[in-house]
C-alpha positions, 0 to 999 in steps of 0.5 A: 196458859202459855203456848208450847213450842210445838212444831211439825215433826218431819223426820219421817213422812206423815201417813197422809204423804205415804197414802198420797205417794202410793195411792193417789198417783198419776199412773194409778189414776190412768190404770183405774180409768183403763179398768173402767173402759175394760169393764164396759166392754164386758171382758172382765178377765182383761181387768186382771192388771188391776190386781198387780196395781193393788198388790203393788200399792198394798206392799208399798204402804206396808213397807213405808208404814213399817219403816215410819214406825221404826224411824219415829221410834228411833227419832225419840232417842234423838229428840232435841233437848234444851236447858230451862230454869224451873223453880230456880233449878236448871233442868233439861226438857224437850224443845217441844215442852218449852213454853212462852216466858220460859227462861232458857239457859243456852250453851255452845252447840245449842240450837235456839228453838224459839224467838226471844231476848237475852236476860243476862250473859253474852254469846256468839251465835251463827244465823246462817240458816236464816241469813246465809251469812256464816260469821258469828254474831256477838249477842249481849243483854237485851239483844234478840235471838231467833230460832234456827240459829245456834250458839257458837260460844259463850253462855246466856239466859234467854227469855222465850218470847215466841214459840212454835209456829209463831216464831220468825223462822218457822215457815222458812226453816220448814220449807228449807228442811222439807224441800231441800233438793239432795243430790240423787242420780237414782231419783233424777233418773227415775223422774226423767223416765216417768216424765217422758213416759207421761209425755208419750203415753196419753197422746199415743194412747188417744191416737191408737184408740182412734185408729183402732176404732176406725178399723175395728169395733169399740171392744177391740179398740178398747182392749188393744189400746188398754193393752198398749197403755198398760204396757207403756206404764212402768208403774212398779219402778217408783214403787220398788224404789220407794220400797227398797229405800224404806226397807234400807232405812228400816234395816239401818234403824235397827243398827241405831242409824237415824235416816233423816233424808232417804236418798242419802243412803244412795248418795253415800254409796256413790261417795268418792270422797269422805271428809272426817272430823277428828275430835269426837268422830275419829276419836272418842271425844273424851279428852284427858290431861296427860302431861303439864309442863309448867314454867310457873305455878299455874294450877290456881290460875287455870282453875280460876279461868275454867270457873269463869269461862262458860266453855263446855267443849271436850277440852274445857271439861278435861281442864276443869276436871284436872285443874280443880284448885282455885286462887279466887282471883277477881274476874274483870272480863272473859272471852269464851273459846270459839273454833274461829279464834282457837283460844279463850281468855280471862282478864283478872286484876293482874292482867289477861291470860290466854289459853289455846293454840299457840299459833293463834295467841302469840304475836311474836312466835318463838322457834323454841316454843314451836319445837317444844309443841311439835315434840308433843304433837308427834306423840298424838297429843293436843297441846294448849298453852297458857300465855300472859303478855306473849309469854308461855306460862305452861304447856298442857297436853291432852290425849284423846283415844281413837274409836275402836272401830276407826281403823277398820272403817278407814281401811274399808273405805280405802279398799273401796277406792274412797278418798279420805280427808281428815279435817280438824281444828287441832295441830296438824302434827297431832292429827297426823300422828293420830291418823298414823295410829289408825293406819292412815299415813299422809302429809299434813298441812297447817291451814292457818297459813293458807289463804286459798283452799283451792290450792291445797285441796288436791295435794293433802289429805290431812288438814290441821288448824282448820276454821269452820269457814275453811271446812266449808270451803274444802267441801265446796272445793271438792264438789267443784271437782265433781266429787261426791262428798260425805262429811262426818262431824259432831260439833258446832264448827262442823255445821257449815261443812255438813250443810254443804256436803252431799251426804252429812253424817252426825254423831249421836253425842254431837251438838244439837245444831250439828244433828239437825242439819245432818242427813244421817245420825249415828245414835251410838257414835258407831263409825262401823255403821258407815260401811253398813250404810254404804252396803245398803246404798249399793244394794238399792242402786244395783238392784233398782238398776237391774230391775229398772231394765226389766220394766223398761223392756215392756215400756219400750216395746209397748211404745214401739209397737203402738207407733208401728200400729199407727203406721203399718200394723193392722192391730195391736198384737196383745190383749191386756191379760196377755201383757199382764201375764208377761209383765208379772212373770218377767218383770213384776215378781222377779223385780220384787225378789231381785230388789230385795236381794243382797248386792254390795258390788261397787256402783259403776257407770251412769244409771240411765245408760246402764238401764237403757243398755240392758232394756233396748235390746230386749225391746227391739227383739220383741218388736222385730219378732212382732214384725216377723209375725206380721210379714209371715201373715202376708204370705200364709193365712194367720187369723187375728187370734193366731197373730196375738198367740204367736206374738204373746209366746214370742214376747213372753219367751223374749222377756224370760230370756232378758230375765235370764241375762239380768240374773247373770251371774246366777245364784241359787235364788236366781236359778230358782226364780228363773225356773219357776217363772219359766214353768208358770209361763209354760203352764199358762200357755198349755193349761190355761190357754183359753183364759189367756186367749191362746189358740192352736197354731198350724204346723208352719206357724209353730215352725216359725215360732220355734225358729224365732225363739232360737234366734232370740239370744243371737238377736239380743247379742247383736243388738246389745253390742250395737247399743253399748257401742252407741251409748259408749260413744254418746256424749 
């Protein structure tokens, strides 16, 4: 029995990866160790923070698994297929069903799925995924073909020699596709926060425990240290980010958008330049011959050419349909169409005929011919010419209709301040005329005359006669200008540019090579899904940005108070259960609700600067409040229980005030959230005070707490102004 071409599917995370990401994490491990320490003190209620940890874990697992099920279901619709000879019949099968010794029929646009050799025919293939070189390589009978490369032009029959994990490229491509580092400010910022929290947390926690153990007993030292360390852990930040992205990918899957790279949802929301391929992306890709101006009788000649050529692109299909008459001339040789050449040719006994772009075929260009072509292209027609011996035999005009949603999509991105670049291998005048129909007016340039892409990338928005290499260079030139570039495409000629783009979007009807490198696949070719993706990305960024500041308030004041406890404070002011209450009401529950809230506002500023500008004032305010209580304790009697009670009330009120500021502008949902959280905190302080170690205060302690509460909004305003000033001037 022959081996099958089975390889690991990597569209979505495996169950093992999901469990690893949400269960076996560093912070979960630290929380479990802390819970064990608390358990041995006998103060079981202070283990309440583990309920939050377990709930976070379960919700995360549920949302990720739900998202995985939807993505896996959707990816079945996008499964790669290949043509195989079975019982002398050409049939289409899934690539995982290809077996050793199968004979594959390869056409332009096919991604080669196994290693083998050519039995007959010839093709040009691109091996850039394996070698990094983008030049098309000519392959003929008995030449070796490697999986991971794709067919640029031509047609051949290939014997499958090695399949699945035996192929040369398996380990290379597995590594490249799984671990390619896509740009993500959100991921990088959160990684930075987690990294520094980890560096600080362990040594600071150990030092705090040693000091507390020297000055107090084991139980007090353990509980105070656990409270400090639990406060320093921004455990919900990673959880909420992964949940928000999982939910977004689930929502997009319901819109027939296959998300192949999770963080590209964020990248599209940050995109400031959108590069659109014309044929099959802006237009429907259903070309039809609308006019023929023949200077000689050419129906039979073109019919013979289309019979001999293996081309199956949209132009070839339209020509083959229209020119169905044949002269049955004997074919001597042929050269298939490629995006680099811009023409195909067939040599009959009476000579060579070329069919394609005039500017690429003609050795001596005629002004009269160019004017004639320009007249057609101004009417948004694609013009190919049939030539022999540098003489034009016929002008063939083809028309492609705009997608119904193209105009609205372009207008949407223009209104959002996104710079649009139309890139096409077609005549620039044709592209310009089609763009005008879509409501996009700009000057065009013929890239066949351009040597230096860098010199024109800023001056023009419509590029015609672009080669695949130039598409890639245009994307790289834009990225060099610190642009965040999204690229849409559907053909083999778009693959190199899609690989270089920050966010690559393929059409579902596009070539398999194109879809395999894309971050997103629009399975129904729906251009109007792009605004939906952008909206989902903005929701993720804006909501995580808002909730991250809530988490960091707790993390920053816990770090600050731990340092002060090492230096001058007698005891850490909170017990674990008190910090758990504050964290749940001012951070945990609100952040979960706010993360799932619709928020399509334009993303502004740097993630870390935005987050810290909102978090630092709240953290400073809590630290100042605790210092204030400590100073009061030097002048009037304050027991350790009263000290903890006063600090808990002030920290809780401060955290709720920060929540109110984060919720501005208020909506009905946000108002309800704030009222409910404040009410629960008040009930906890009054009705469950013994459970949370809250004790009665003296009248002068109550007076101080009330005065401090009244000052919190003013302190926050002053510190906020100072922090924003410093961050604005920080380089």
